[in-house]
N, C-alpha and C positions, 0 to 999 in steps of 0.2 A: 504493500500500500504506500502511495506517495506521502511525503511529508505534508502536514497540515490539511490532510483530507479527513473525512469522517466516514464511519462504517456505512456500507451500502448493502442492500439485499443481494443475496447470491443469485446467479443466473440459473436457469433450469438445467443447464448441463452440469451443475455442481452436485456433489453427493447429497443425499436426503438430509443428513445432519446439518449441512451448510444452508440448504434451502429452508429448513425449519428453525434456523437460528432466530430467536426473538428479536423484534425491532423495538420493543419497549421493555423496561425493567419490570413493569407490571406483569408481563407475560413469562418471566423467568420462573421455571419450576423449582420449588424447594428454596432453601437458604433463607427462610423467613427470619432466622435469628440475625441475619445481616441486612435483609431487604425489607423486612416488615416495618411497621410504624415505629417500633422501638429499636430498630437495627441501626448499627453504626454507619453503614453505607447510606441508608435512607437519610440519616442526620447530616452526613456530609453533602449529599445532593441538595437537600433543602436549604442548607446554609451556604451553599456554593463555596465550601471550604474543603476541597478534595486534597488529601495528603498522600504521600507515597505509601504503597501497600505491597505486601507479599501475600498472594492468594494461594493457600496450601490446601490441596484436596485431591481426591481420587480422580482418575480419568473420567471425563464425561459428566463432571459435577457442575460445570458452568463457568469455569474460570475465565476462559477466553470471551465468552458471551458477556459476562459481567464487565470485564475490562472495556470492551467496545461500547457498551451501553453507558458506562460511566462517562465516557467522552461525549457521547450523544446528549445525555441528560444535562451535562454541565457546559456544553458547547465549547469544549476544549479540543484543539487540534489533536489528532491521533496518529501515531505511527507504531507499527508492529515489527518486531524482530524475533527471529528464532535463534535461541542460544546454540542450536545444533549447527546452523549454517552461517552465522554472523561472526565476524572477527572484530578485533580491536579497531581496525581501520574504519570499518563501516560504522561502528559504535561512535567513534570520534566525529565522523562526518555528520551523523544525526545530532549529536550534542552541539556541534559547531553551528549547524543550521538553526537549531532550537534557540541558541543564545541570542540570535537576531530578533526572534519573535516569540519570547516566552509567554506563558508556559506551554509545553508540549506534553501530552500524555504519552509516554513511551511504554508500550507493552512488550515485555520480554518473556516469551513463552519458554518454559523449561529452564528458568534462570539458574537452576542448580547445575546446569551443564556449562555455564560460564566458569572459566578458571579464575583464580584469585585476582590476577592482573586485570581481566576484563571487568570483574565486579568492582575492583578498585577504581577503574576509569569512570564509573558512574558517580562516585562519591561527591565530587565538587559540584557537578551539575544538579544533583539532588539537594545538596546543602544550600546552594544559591537560588534554588527555585526555578532554574531554567527548564527542568523537566520534572514532571510528576511521574515517578516510576511505579508501574504496576507489574510486578513479576508473578509468574505462575509457576508452581512447582508441585509435583506429586511426591516429593521427598521432604523429609523433616527439615525445614529451613535452619533449625538450630545446628544441624550438622553440615549443611551444604552451602549456606550463605555466610559470607564473612561478617564478623561481629560489627565492624564500623557501618556496613550497609544495613544490617539488621537494626541497629540503633536509630537509623534514620527512617525506618518504615514501621507501619503497623502490620503485624502478622495476623491474618484472618484465616480461620480454618473453615473450609466448605465441607458439608456432609454429603455422603453418597445419597442419591435420590431414593426415596422409598418406592415400594412396588406400586402404591396407589398413585404417586406422582408420575411414574413411568406409564401407567395405564392411561392417564390423562394425556400425556405427550403422544402416545400411540393413536388414541382416538382423534386428537387434534390433527395429526399428520394425515390420517385417512380422510378427514373432511376438508382440510385446507390446502394440502399440497396438490398442485395441478396434475402432476404425473400420476400420483396414486389415485386421484379422482378419475382421471381418464381411463386408468387400467381397470377400475371397478373392483380392486382388491379389497377383501374384507376378512375379518377373523372372527371365529366363534369365541364366546366368552372365555372358555377354558384355554383356548389358544392365546388369547390376550394375557391371561394370567401367567401362562407358561413363559411367554416372551418377557413379561415384566420381571419375573423371578430370575430368568436366565441372564438378564442384562446386568445383574449384580450392582445396581445403583448407578450404572453408566448410561447416560442418554445416547451418547454416540454409538455405543455397542447395540443398543436397542434399534436405532435406525439402520445400522448395518444388517442386523438380522432381518428386519422388515424388507430391505432391498434384496437380500438373499432369497427370502420367500417369494418375492415378486418375480425375480429372475427365474427361479425354479418353476413357479406356477405357469408363467407365460412361455416357458421353454418347450411346451408341448407334451407334458406328461399324460400318457394315454390312460393311466390307471386312476387319475384324479382330475377330471376335467373341471372347468369353471374357475372362478377367482376367489371363492370362499375357502379359507384355510382352517381346517380343524386342528385339534391338538395333536392327533396322530401325524398329520402332514408336517406340522412344525417340528415335532420331535425328530422325524426323519431328516428334515433339512438341517437341523442343528446337530445331528449326531457327530459330524466331523469337526464341529467347532471346538477349539481348544479353550480350556478355562483360562481366565486372566490370571497371570502369575509372573511377577517380575523377580527373577532370582537375585537381582542386585538391588532391589528397592524395598520401600517400606512394606509393601504387600507381602513380600517374602518373609521379612523379619516379624511382621505382625502375626503371620500364620504360624510360624515355628514357635513364637512366644506363646500364643494361645494353646498350641499343642502341648508344650512343656508344662504350662500352668494348669492345664486340665488334668494331666496325669498327676502332678504334684497335689492337686486338689481332690484326687481319688474319684474322678469321673471317667470311667472307661468309655462310655458312649461318646463324650466330647472328644476324648483322645482319638478314638477310631474315626470320628467325623473329620477332624483336621488331618489325620493320616491319609484318609481317602482323598481329601482335597489336594494335598501335596502330591500324592502319587498320580492323580488324574491330570495334574498340571505339569508333570514331567520332572518333579524334584528327584534328585539323585538319592536312591535308597540308602547309600552309605552315609550321606549327610544326616539323614534321619536316625540311622542306627548309632552313629557316633554320639548324637545328642542323648539317646537313650542310655548309652553307657555312662555318660556324665551324670545324668539324672539318677541312675541306679545307686551311685555313691553319694551324690550331693543331697538327695532328698529322701533316700530310703536307708542307705547305709547298713548298719548292723542290726536294724530292726528286722530286716529280711535279707540277709547277705546273699541268698540265692538269686536275688534280683540282678546283682552284678554278673554272676555266672551266666544267667540267661541272656542278659543284654550283650555280653561279650560273644556268646554263642550266636546270637542273632546277627551281630556284625559280621562274623565269619560266614554265616549262612548266606547273607546278602552278597558277600564277595564271591561265593562259590556258585550260587545259582542264578543271581540276577532277577530282574523282573520278567514276567509278571509274578512268578512263583514266590519271590522274596516278600510279597505282601503278607504271606501266611506267617512266617516267623516274626515279622514286624507287628502284625496284629496280635499274635500270642503274647509278645513281650509287652506291648502297650497295655493289654488287659491285666497281665500279672502285676506290672509296676503300678498301675492305677489302683488295683485292689489291695496291694501290699500295705502293711503298716508303714508309717512314715517317720523318719528321723533325720534331722540335719546335723546331728551332733558331731559326726566325723568331719563334715565340712567346716562347721564352726570351730572345732578343735584345732584343725591345721591353720585356719586363719588367725586364731588367737595366738598360736605358737609363733607364726610368722611375724605377727605384730610385735610380740615380746622380743623376738630375736633381732628385729630391726632396731629396737631401742637398746638391747643388751647383747651385742653380737659375740662377746668374747668371755663369757663366764667360764671359768676353768672346770674341766672335767674332774670329778672326784678321783683321788689317787687309786682307790681300790678298784675302779672301773677301767683304769688305763691299761694299755697293752704292755705286758712284761715280756718283750720280745728278745731282750738281750741282757747281758750282765750290767750294763750301764743303767738300763731301766730298772733292774732289780735293786741297784744301789740307791736309786731315788725313791724306792718304795712303790713302784708301779705294780698294781695288782694285790698289794698286801691287804689282807682283811676281807677280800671278796668272798661272799657266801654263795655257794652253788645251790640254786633253788631246788634242784632235783634231789638233793640230799635231805629234804625236809618234808613234813606232812603236807599234803595238798600241793606239793611242788612249789611251795612258797615260804619265804621267810622275810620279815621286815628288813629293809636295807635302803640306804640312801642312793638314789639313782640320779636325781637332778643335781646340778651344781648347787652348792650351799646357798648361793645368793638368789636362787630362783625360788620364789615362794608363791607361785601361782599354780592353779590347776586348770589345764586347758580343756581336757575332755570331761564333759558333763553328760553322762548317758541319760537317755529318756526311757521311761517305762513303756516302751513300745515293742511288741513282737519279741524276737529273740534277744534284743538289746536289754530287755528287763533282766535276763539271766546274767548278762555282763554287769549290770548295775549291782545285782545281788553279790556277785563275786567280789567286785571292787569295794563295796561297802563292808563286806565281811573281813577282807584281808588288807586292803591298802588304805582306804580313806579314813580308817579309824586310828591310824597312827601317824600318817605323814602330815607334817605341819604345813599344809598348803592352804591358800585362800580359796574358798569355795566360790565358784562363779555360778551364776544362774544360767540355765539352758537358754540359748538364744541371745546371750550377751553380744556375741559376735556372729553376724549373719553373713552368709555368702552374698555376693553381689546378685541383684535381681536378674532373673532370666530376661 
């Protein structure tokens, strides 16, 4: 789009998503927390005080549409750049032209793909008001946008569209788009519901599926004449559609996070659901299996030590058999780990020990524990007084193992599963004589998944 132009309606040769792009903010589906009467964008428009923004949201949630309509509603000249194809030279040309006729609403699609130098090139123009930056990103801007630019922008999060909002968009397209009207295409109510659910909150994906249905229907299918699409027809058309899944983006990390947290929360059904989503989207089964091995120690530990054995065997099985059969050991492991008693005491213990060692890295090893490997070591008393536990009842005898200066207890067992027996043993033999500070379970927690 040329500098200082404003958004125009798309031609009939454009994709359906472009043809159906709203021309008024009132026609934008969803995002009422931003565009409603109490929304911040509505307030900016009413006050004619538009500031630089980062619009963060899932694909098809309306980021580009909102940016274009902000320019239209405020009568501010508009220019769009794609961070994928634009370099610093083009960026500087736009900023230079805007300096002569400020302000310009500069829309940068996928701004997270600008490297730090490109983002830094925007700072002065934003600071001086030459441009009003509206950046769009599907990634968490806290990770992808440099701090100086973030501090100059409001970060607004857009929500995926609901199924009911997508239904309305579909019905509007069927009644308002000239090409769809001319085709006579229609959908049964159950087919509409299927399309709305399959779109996954993404309006652009919804329109693409409608276009695919239209192309298939008008392609001359002898088994299903006419232009009315029922649920069975839509299912057949969408059978080859891949699920949305960005292995390098937030969707990927949000899904694996939900997967781990569901198992940690002892919900096997939720764990299986996210497992199925990841596998259907092409996730590497070894990535999933590795996370299960970590979870088996971090969240279950000695409450059910067989969990680590099973998770490790699952990883090996996935290596050996691959998909699709690897889904069976993965499912078995997910169910076992979700239903197993939980304990994070092992993870908390090693983190507490690491924290202590970082503060006190050189506490001397007690003499009776040192290695008496030669005569010189013997002369210095290495190993003197060591008590061999197997010579005593229960294969235990009280003995100082920690350095004398270490007065903390790192491992605090929980009364969960088999760990309860470990707790009983330690209480009976160790904790009743060793002068260590007792910590509460959970004082040191592993970093959140």
